[in-house]
N, C-alpha and C positions, 0 to 999 in steps of 0.2 A: 379351226384348231390352232393352238399356239404352234410356233416353231420350236419343234423339238431339239432340233441341233444347236439352236441358239440356245434353249434353255440348260442343254448339257454342256456346252462349252463356256457358258457364263453364269452358271447357277446361282451363285451369291446374288449378281445384278438383277437376274430374271426374279428370283425369289422376293428381293424387296420391291419389285414391281407387283408381283401378285399379292404380298400381304397388304400393299396399299388398296387392293380390290377385295380385302376380307378373306383370303384362301388361307386356312389355318397351317401352322406349322407342320402340324403330324402330315397333312397330306403332301407337303413339299419334302417331308422325310421319305415318304413312301415312294414318292417320284424318284428321289437318289438312289434308294435300294434298288428300285427296279431299273435304271440305268445301268448300276453296278453289276445286276444279275444278268442283264442282257449283254453285256461288255464281256462278261466271262463267258456265258453261253456262245458268244459267237465267236471269241478265241477259241476254245475248246473245239468248236466245230472245223475252224479253219487250219487248225493244228492236225486234227485228223485226215482232214482231207488233202493236207500237204503230205503226210505219211502215205496215205493211199496212193497218191500220185506217184510218190519215190517207189512205191512197190509195185505200181503198174509198170513204170519204166525198166525195174530190175526183171518183171516177168518176161518183157520183150526182148531184154538182153539173153535171158536164158534160154528162150524159144530158140533164138536166132543160133545160140551156141548150142542146142540140143543137149542143156543140162535138165535135171530132174527139177520139174515145177511143182511137185506134190504138196510139200510143206509151204511153200511160197503160196500157193494157190488158198490153202486153208486160212493162212494169215490175212491175204486180201479179202477172202469173204467175210472173216470175222471183222475186220476194218469197215467194210460195207456195213454191215449190221450195225456197229457202233456209230456210223456217221447218221443212219436212218434216227436213232434214238437220240443223237445229238443235235441233229436238226429239227426234231420234234421240240426239244427243249429250249433251241433258241427260238423258235417259231411261237410256243407259249408263253415265254418272256416278253417279246416282242406284242403278242396280243395283250398282254396283261398291261403293258405301259401304254400302248394305244388306249385303251378302255378308261384307264386312268386320265389320260390327255384328252379324251373327249368329253369330260365332266369337267375341264379346268377352263376357267374363263379367259378371256382375252386381255393380253397385257393393255393397262391403260397408258396413254400418251403421258409424255413427261411435264405438259402443259396441266394435266387434270390436277385440281386440287384434293390435298387431303383432307379426310372426312370420313366420319363413319355411317350418316344417313342423310336422310332430305335436310335435316335441320342445319347440316354445314355446306349446304348448296350455295353458291353465289349467285345473286341477282346482278346481271350485267346492265340492265336499263329497263324502264318501263315505257308502254307504249300507249297512248291516248289516256287522259284522265277519267276515271270513275264517275259516273253522273250523281248529283247529289238529288235525291229525292225528299219531296215535302212529306211523304208518307211512310210508313215503315213497310219495307218492300218483303215481299213474299217469296217463299221457297218454290222452287218449280213443282213439287208436288200438290202444293195447294193452288198454284196457278192452274196445273193441269185437272184439277177437279172442278174448278170454275168454267173452265171452257171446255172441258169435256174431251182434251186431248190425248190424255193417256190412261189407258184402263189397265192399272196394275192387277186388281183381283182376277180378271179374265186372263191375264197373260200367265198367271199362277195356274189357274184352271187347265189352262191348254198344255202346260208343260210344268215349271214347277216356281220356286222362288227366284227371282231376279231375271224372270222374263217379262215382258210387258208388250201390251198391245197399243200401237198409235192411231188415231182416229181422226177423221176430218181433215181440218186445216194442219195439224201436226203431222199426220201422214204426207200430205201434200209438201211441207216444207221440207221433210225428210228428205223427199224426192228432189226438190228444188235444190237443196244444200249440195247433194252428190252432184247434180248437172253443173253448178256453179261452182264447185271445188274442181271438177275434173276440166271445165272450160279454161279455168285461170291456170291450171298445170299444163295443159296443151300449150297454151300460148306463151308458156314459159320453156317450151321446147320438149315436154314430156310426151313420149309416145303414148296414146290411150291403149291398155289391153284388157280385153276380157279373159278371166283365167277358170279355170277348175275350183270349185271351193272345198274338195277333196283332194289332198295329196299323200303320197306313200312315204313310208318311214325314212327312206333314202332323202327324200327332199327336206324333210324337217331335221334330218342329221346335218345337212349341209349347211344350213341357217341356225344350227346351235339350239334348236328345241327339243332335240332328242341327242342323247337319251336323258339328258338332266331335267327335263319339265316335262316328262311324261304324265304326271298326276295332274297336270292341269290341262291336258289334251282330252279331246273327247274322241274316242277310238271307234271305229264302225267295226261292230262284232263279226269275227271270222275272216276279216280281211286285213291284210297289211295296208289300211289306209285309216285316217285322221281326218277330222274338219279342221280347216285351217285356222289358227290363232290371230293371223294378220295375212293381208296380201305379200308382205315381204316373202315369205316362204314361197309362193309360186312365180312371183315376178324375178326374185333372183335367181332361183333354180332354173328359169327357162334357159339359161345357158350353163347348167350342170354339167361337168365333165366336158367341157367344150374348149377349143383353142380359137380365140379371135385374132382380128387382124388389127392394128393400128388404126386403119381407116374405119373401123366399125366404130370405135371408142371416142368419145363417150356415148354410153347407152342410157338413155334416160326414159324410164316406164312410169307411167301411172294407171293405176287401175282401181275400181271400187268392187269391194267384197265386203259380204257378211264375216264378222269374226266369231270364233266360237271359244271360249275359255271356260274351264271349270272355276278359277279362281281359288284353287284349293288353299292357297297361302293368305286368303284376308277374309277369314272367317269372323265376323262380327264389324267388318268396316263397309260403311256406305251400304247399309242393307236396306235403306229406304231411297225411293227415287230411281234416276236413270244414271247415276254417275258409275257404278259398277254392276253390268248385267253378265250374264252368261253370253247373250248373244248382242251384238252391234255391229253397226254399219261403219266402215271406215274408208276414206279414200287415202291411198299410200302413194309415196314416191319412192322409187328404187333409182340407184345410178350404178354402174359399173364402169369404172373408169382406170386410167393409168395411176399409177401411185403418184406422179408429181402433179396430176390435177385433183387429187381427192379432198384438199384442203379448200381448193376455191369452189369446188361444186359443193362442199359442205355448207360454207358459207352463203351461198345462192339459194339453197334448200331452206334454210333457217329464214331468209330474207323471204322466200316465196309463200312459207307458211303464215309467217307475222304479216305480209302484205293482205293475204286473205282474211285475216281476223281485221285489219285497219278496215279493208272496204266494207265488212259487215258492220263497223263503227264497235267493235267489241274491245275493250280496254286489256290489255294483257301485259305480261312481262316476260322477260328472256333470261333465262335461269340456267348456269353452266353446273353440271351435276358433279359432286366430289367422287373420289374413288369408291367409296364405300355405297355410294346408291348408283353406281353405274349398271347398266345390265350386261349379263352374261356375255354377248358378243361384242360388246362396243368398247372401242379404243377411247372414244371421249362422246359426249351427248349433250346436245343442248335441248333444253325443256323450255315450251311455250305454256305458260300459266294465264288461264282467263280469267277476269274478275267474274264473281257470282254475289251480286248484292245481297241476294237472299241469305246466302251463307257469310257474308262479309267476310270473304276469304279468296285468294286466288287457288285455282285447281287445273292440274295438267289436262291440257287439251291437244298437245303434239309432242311428240318426243323424237327428236332427229339425230341419229348416230353415225358415226364413222366406223366402221369395223376393221378398217385397213384390210389385210390380207387375211383375216382370222377365218372369215367364211369361205372364202375364195379356195384356201386351202383345204378344207373340209369338202367343199363342193368341186374341187378341181374346176376352177374358172380361171382361164389362163389366156394371154395373148403373146403373140410372136412378135419379138423385139429382136430385129435381125435374125441371128440363127437361134436364140434361146426362147425358150417359153418362160414367162414371168406371169406370176399372180397378178390377177387384178387387186383393185381396191374395190370394196362394195359399201354402199351407203343406203340408210332408209330412214323414212320419216313421215309422219302423218300430214296429211294436208285436205283434210283433216279429220280427226275422229266426229262422226256425223253427230251421234246421240248427244254429245257433250257440248256440240256448237247449239245445237237446238235446245238444250237446257241454259246454256248461257244466253241465247237470244231472249229466251220466256223471262228471264230473271232482269236482262238488263233494259228490255223492251217493255216491261209491264207499266200499266197504268193505273191509278189509284182504284178504279173499279174492278181491277183483274184482269182486264181486256189486254191483248198483247198487240202492240204495232209490229207489222212486216218492214224488215229493213229494205231500205230504196233498192239495194242490188239485186235481191231476191223476187222484186214484183214481176219482173217479167217473166220469171219461171214458175208463178203461180197464178 
């Protein structure tokens, strides 16, 4: 959650940052009005409380001096009743402010470029040259049919559209990729963790998926539980409402999970193939660090994900996201986009974000710095999205007859 004290004290400056991220002016005006309402409610409560304290002292004086306290007691009782009402008003004003704040995105870093959408993102560099084919490269769904790797029809039969079944070597490669990603991450210092794939609402609020993105989540009927949309949720929230020591930091975590998303806002996009599924596998990196170390760790995580793609021999580019394309919790994000020759374009395969203290404030993750409790910084990123990596291997390693060569680094896993 954004720092409400900073927003209140520096409203114009903070508003400029939020406008960069696409927050509309009406929402900002609503926030301003709520701040004013809460301030007035608190002032009225404090004033009434001060009056009650005065009357209580006077009551004590009257009792010691054996004066009649009948009328004064009536006034004190009336003031107590007024205080209950004023306290309720102040609490309601604070809850209204908190509800709006929970739906407010993180402030973007100063360095984040201006822009409205993905067309305004900035390419930082390309890694590896795309292969030159002496035949027309096929898209992955055509290769899947030739090799019997992906059964889309039976995936739909088992569930609905945007579910698929991997078969034979595709299923083996999926497993190989998961193991390869985890091994690379572990060598980079990330602790491997196996977490529940179902989390409660408090955890999803902690990392920013709730309340704003509830329509994208699969909820367990009759339970305060959701299928996780990413391992970022359980990995980050392992330390929900905890106070860590500086000796424990940085905490680097990695884990494999399936991810479940309704993709409610993507109607009509990537309806064919494996690019946008309701269920997909991903290996995640999460870092919990001191604020002074978050930029260094951020760069390491980008380098690690890029190195995995390089080891796989997959051409990719590194892209900095503009303000309008940043995710809800992110202060800054670097995307890795892998080259897909069948589509003749780069497609996102990893998104690595520094959320600064945004998630830590929501999830109450702190560390002891001397005598003070300080909010940590949290970071997250894919290393990598497994299904999209499978697609990239199929298209980049295809042969003219439709067969697919196995990348060298995966052979020992298969």
